N, C-alpha and C positions, 0 to 999 in steps of 0.2 A: 587497555580499558579495564579497570578493575571494578568488580561488582560482587557483593556478598551473596547474591542470588545464584542459583544454578542455571546460568545462561551461557550460551556458546556463541562465539563470533564465527559467522559463516560467510561464504562468498555470497554476494547479493543475488537472491533468487529471482529478482525482477529487475527490469531496466526502465529508465525514465527518459522520455524524449527531452529535447532542449526546451520545448514549450512547457512541459510538466515541471522541469527543474526551475524554470523562471517563476512559475506560479507558486511553487513550494517556498522558494526563497522570498518571494513577496509576502506570503503569509507569515513566514518566520520573522520578517523584519517589522511586523506590526507592533505598535507600542505595547499592546496587552499580551503578546506572545509569552508563554511560560517556557523559558529556556531549559527547564529541567525535563521537559517532555521530549519524547522520541517520536519520529514518524512511525505510525503503526500501519502495516499493510496486512490484510487478512481477509477472511471470509466469515460469514455467519449464516445460519439457517434462515430461510425465508426468501421472499421474492417470488416472482411468477414462474421462475424456472427451477427453484429449489435452493439455490445459494445466492447470496449477495456479497458484493465486495465491500471491504472495510478499508478506508483510507482516512487517517486523521492523526492527531497528536495525542500521545498517551504516556503514562508512566510504564517503566519496565516491570514485567511480571515474571514470576519464577519459571514458567514454562515457555519463555520467549527465547528465540535465537536473535542475536544481535548482528547487524551488518551495517555497512556504511555505503552511501551513494553520493559521490562527489562532495564529500564533507558533511553530509547530512546523516546524523545518527538515526538508525531505523531498527524496528523490532517487528517480529512476526512469530506467532505461535508455532512451535516446532511441527505440529501436525498439519499446518496450513501449506507447507512447502509442496506437498503432494498435489494440491490444487492450483498453485500459483507459479511453480517453477517455469521460467522462460517467458513469463508474461511481460508485456510492454505497457507502460502507463503513459498516456499522452494527455495534453490539455487542449481542449477545443474552445475557440472564441468565435464560433460561427454565429450567424444570424438566428438560426433555429435552435441551437443548443450551445450552452456554455458550461464547461465543467471538465472533470477528468474522464478520460476514455480508457477503458481496459481492453487490451487486445490479448486474449488468453488462448494459447495454442492447445490447452488441455480441455477446453470447454467443448462438449459434444453438441450443445445447443445453447442459445441465448434468446433473450426476448427483445422487444423493441426499445425498452428503457435503457439498455446498455449497461445496467448494473446488476443484472441477475443472469445466472448461468446454471447449466447442469453438466455433470461429468459422466 
C-alpha cells in the first residue's frame, strides 16, 4: 500500500466478530458508498464516562496507522492504540438494541449506552 502521508501499516489492533464484518460489508456495498474511504476506528472525548468510540468511514490522515481486517482497509490515529488494543467489535441485532457493540478490555468503567468508557 503506497501513500504519500506519514502513515504506518500495523497489525490490526482490534478484532471484529462475524456479525460485525457482515454489517460492515453490507454498508460498503451500498450504492452511495465512497470507495476511497477507509474504516476509521478510534475514540473521542465526551460521553458520560469520558471517552466515546468512533466507528465510521473516513479519509486517511497524516497521523493514522493503517491496518487491514479481512480485506477491509482501516485507519486509526496512532495515539488511539493505547485505548483500543485488544478490543472486539460486534454487531447486535437484538430487539432492544441494534448496532455495533464494543468489548474493550482496557476500559476501567463504561456506561449503559455501551459507547462511552473510561480508562
